[in-house]
C-alpha positions in Angstrom: 119.6 215.2 16.9 120.3 218.5 18.6 121.6 219.8 21.9 118.9 219.6 24.6 118.2 221.6 27.7 118.7 218.5 29.8 122.2 218.1 28.3 123.1 221.7 29.1 121.7 221.5 32.6 123.6 218.3 33.3 126.8 219.6 31.8 126.7 222.7 34.1 125.8 220.6 37.1 129.0 218.5 36.6 131.0 221.7 36.2 129.7 223.0 39.5 130.1 219.8 41.4 133.3 218.5 39.8 132.0 214.9 39.4 129.2 212.8 38.0 128.1 211.8 41.5 127.8 215.4 42.7 125.8 216.3 39.6 123.4 213.4 40.1 122.8 214.4 43.7 122.1 218.0 42.7 119.7 217.1 39.9 118.1 214.1 41.8 118.8 211.7 39.0 120.9 208.6 38.6 124.6 208.7 37.8 124.1 206.7 34.5 121.6 209.4 33.5 124.3 212.1 34.0 126.9 210.0 32.1 124.4 209.4 29.3 123.6 213.1 28.9 127.3 214.1 28.9 128.1 211.4 26.3 125.2 212.6 24.1 126.4 216.2 24.4 129.9 215.2 23.5 128.8 213.4 20.4 126.7 216.4 19.3 129.7 218.7 19.7 132.2 216.1 18.4 134.6 216.4 21.3 135.3 215.3 24.9 134.2 217.9 27.4 135.7 216.4 30.5 138.9 214.5 31.4 140.1 212.6 34.4 141.8 214.5 37.2 142.7 212.2 40.1 139.5 210.9 41.5 137.4 213.6 39.8 137.1 215.1 36.4 137.8 218.5 35.0 136.9 220.4 31.8 139.0 219.9 28.7 140.0 222.9 26.6 136.9 222.3 24.5 134.8 222.1 27.7 136.2 225.3 28.9 135.4 227.0 25.6 131.8 225.7 25.6 130.9 226.3 29.3 130.1 230.1 29.0 127.8 229.5 26.0 125.9 226.8 27.9 125.5 229.3 30.8 124.3 232.0 28.4 121.7 229.7 26.7 120.2 228.6 30.0 120.4 232.1 31.4 118.6 233.5 28.4 115.9 230.8 28.6 115.4 231.7 32.3 115.0 235.3 31.3 112.5 234.2 28.8 110.6 232.2 31.4 110.4 235.2 33.7 109.3 237.4 30.8 106.5 235.0 30.1 105.4 235.0 33.7 105.5 238.8 33.8 103.6 239.0 30.5 101.0 236.5 31.8 100.6 238.6 35.0 100.0 241.7 32.8 97.6 239.8 30.6 95.6 238.8 33.7 95.2 242.5 34.4 94.0 243.4 30.9 90.4 243.2 29.8 89.5 243.4 26.1 85.9 244.4 25.6 84.1 244.4 22.3 80.8 246.2 21.9 78.2 246.8 19.2 78.2 250.5 18.1 74.9 251.5 19.7 76.0 250.3 23.2 79.5 251.7 22.7 78.0 255.1 21.9 75.7 255.2 24.9 76.0 253.2 28.1 79.3 251.2 27.8 81.8 254.0 28.4 80.2 255.2 31.7 80.2 251.6 32.9 83.9 251.2 32.0 84.7 254.4 33.8 83.0 253.2 37.0 84.7 249.8 36.8 88.1 251.4 36.2 87.7 253.6 39.2 87.0 250.6 41.3 89.8 248.5 39.8 92.5 250.9 38.6 95.0 248.0 38.3 93.0 246.5 35.3 93.7 247.9 31.9 90.6 248.2 29.8 90.4 248.3 26.0 87.2 248.7 23.8 86.8 247.4 20.3 83.7 248.7 18.5 81.8 247.3 15.5 78.6 245.8 14.3 77.1 242.6 15.8 78.8 240.3 13.4 82.1 241.9 14.1 81.9 241.5 17.9 80.7 237.9 17.7 83.8 237.1 15.6 86.0 238.8 18.2 84.7 236.7 21.0 84.8 233.5 19.0 88.3 234.2 17.9 89.4 235.0 21.4 90.6 238.5 20.4 88.1 239.9 22.9 87.4 238.6 26.4 83.7 239.5 26.2 81.2 241.5 24.2 78.2 243.8 24.9 75.6 243.2 22.2 71.9 242.8 21.4 70.4 239.5 20.5 73.2 236.9 20.7 73.6 234.1 18.1 72.7 230.6 18.8 76.1 229.1 19.1 77.2 226.5 21.7 80.6 228.2 21.8 79.1 231.3 23.3 77.2 232.0 26.5 75.1 235.2 27.0 73.6 236.8 30.1 70.9 239.5 29.9 71.7 243.0 31.2 69.6 246.2 31.1 66.5 246.6 28.9 67.0 247.8 25.4 63.9 249.8 24.4 63.3 250.2 20.7 61.9 253.4 19.2 61.0 254.5 15.7 62.7 257.8 14.8 61.9 260.5 12.3 62.3 264.2 11.5 61.1 266.6 14.2 58.5 268.1 11.9 57.0 264.7 10.8 53.2 265.2 11.0 52.6 261.5 11.9 54.1 262.3 15.4 51.1 264.5 16.2 48.8 261.4 15.9 48.4 258.8 18.6 50.0 255.4 18.2 49.9 254.3 14.5 50.2 251.0 12.8 53.5 250.2 11.0 51.5 249.9 7.8 51.1 253.7 7.8 54.9 253.9 7.1 54.9 251.3 4.3 55.6 254.0 1.7 58.4 255.7 3.7 62.0 255.0 3.1 63.5 252.9 6.0 67.0 253.7 7.1 69.2 250.6 7.5 72.6 250.0 8.8 75.1 247.8 6.9 74.9 244.0 6.6 76.0 242.3 9.8 74.5 245.0 12.0 72.0 243.9 14.7 69.8 247.0 14.2 69.6 246.1 10.5 68.4 242.6 11.4 65.9 244.2 13.8 64.4 246.5 11.1 64.4 243.7 8.5 62.6 241.3 10.8 60.1 243.9 11.9 59.1 244.7 8.3 59.1 241.0 7.2 56.8 240.0 10.2 54.3 242.6 9.0 54.6 241.9 5.3 56.0 245.3 4.6 58.5 246.0 1.7 59.2 249.7 1.8 62.1 251.3 0.0 65.4 251.3 2.0 68.4 253.5 2.3 71.6 251.9 3.7 73.9 254.0 5.9 77.1 252.9 7.6 76.7 254.2 11.2 74.2 255.3 13.8 75.3 258.9 13.3 74.4 258.7 9.6 71.0 257.1 10.5 70.2 259.9 12.9 71.3 262.6 10.4 69.2 261.1 7.6 66.2 260.8 9.9 66.7 264.5 11.0 66.8 265.5 7.3 63.5 263.8 6.6 65.0 261.0 4.4 63.3 258.2 6.2 62.4 256.4 9.4 64.2 253.7 11.4 63.9 251.5 14.4 66.8 252.2 16.8 67.7 251.7 20.5 66.4 254.5 22.6 69.8 254.6 24.2 71.3 255.7 20.9 68.9 258.7 20.4 67.8 259.7 23.9 69.8 263.0 23.7 68.3 263.9 20.2 64.8 263.0 21.3 65.1 265.1 24.5 66.5 268.1 22.5 63.9 267.9 19.8 66.4 267.2 17.0 64.6 263.9 16.4 61.0 262.8 17.0 59.5 259.5 17.9 56.7 257.8 16.0 54.7 255.8 18.5 53.8 252.4 16.9 50.9 250.4 18.2 52.5 247.3 17.0 56.1 248.2 17.5 58.8 245.7 18.5 58.9 244.8 22.2 61.8 245.9 24.4 64.7 243.4 24.6 67.7 243.1 26.9 71.3 243.9 26.2 73.6 240.9 26.7 77.1 240.3 27.9 78.6 237.6 25.7 81.5 235.2 26.5 83.2 232.3 25.0 82.5 228.9 26.5 85.9 227.6 25.2 89.0 227.8 27.4 89.7 228.5 31.0 87.9 231.1 33.1 89.6 234.5 33.2 89.5 236.3 36.6 89.3 239.8 35.2 86.6 238.9 32.8 84.5 237.2 35.5 85.0 240.3 37.7 83.7 242.6 35.0 80.7 240.4 34.2 79.8 240.4 37.9 80.1 244.1 37.9 77.8 244.4 34.8 75.2 242.2 36.3 75.1 244.1 39.5 75.0 247.4 37.7 72.0 246.3 35.5 70.2 245.0 38.6 70.6 248.4 40.4 67.9 250.8 39.3 70.0 253.8 40.5 
């Protein structure tokens, strides 16, 4: 056995009250309960902690020696309890956001800034990676929510649609195909297709698009949206990407868009949450903000 919190609390109540009766009244327990806790503590320490003094009791030399340590233990535990409450309060004011790269490089930071201006008391953090990465963060509860493309079919996750995610096919600015009207994807069957790494949502989009049309072009794998854009600008291939990721380059003429007659339809962005565990006020507040922002055309 070991010394318990109940034993220490009872011991100090007897010290304060000077009797078993007073301690029982303070702790709202029976006198036998107090006597039992004192006896168990004495056995654990191998000594008598109290001795008779007239009609009351007083500390023995051993009890006097032990009392300050008992107070220290309970005091430190109380400090720990307060620290936990303070940490919990801080945690309730912290929001951990995970986002796929494309969203994090386009519309997520402005949304975070607006939210932070409205709620300066909430600390925001952003963790960026591919789709597989952010799904794992939400499932592992190391992120409170995620901004992503198509969510996985997993009962542990719930997803709500946000703004529209328009998909475009990018290429070099001098690509002659861009001068034509809308073209079939088969026209690009011999072109290299620029792909993100495995686990990326945009890679799955490109692979599914090609598979649905029976196309097996050569591919070039690159590890970031920036590398995809640089490769397309250099004429190394074409790729399907979110318009949000390339709107600046398209507007400046650094990249061009190939209009596809059978291109992929627009799809929504999603906010993703875990269905496991209690609701988190800051998370729900941010989700409400996102839904309102996506519904507001301005």
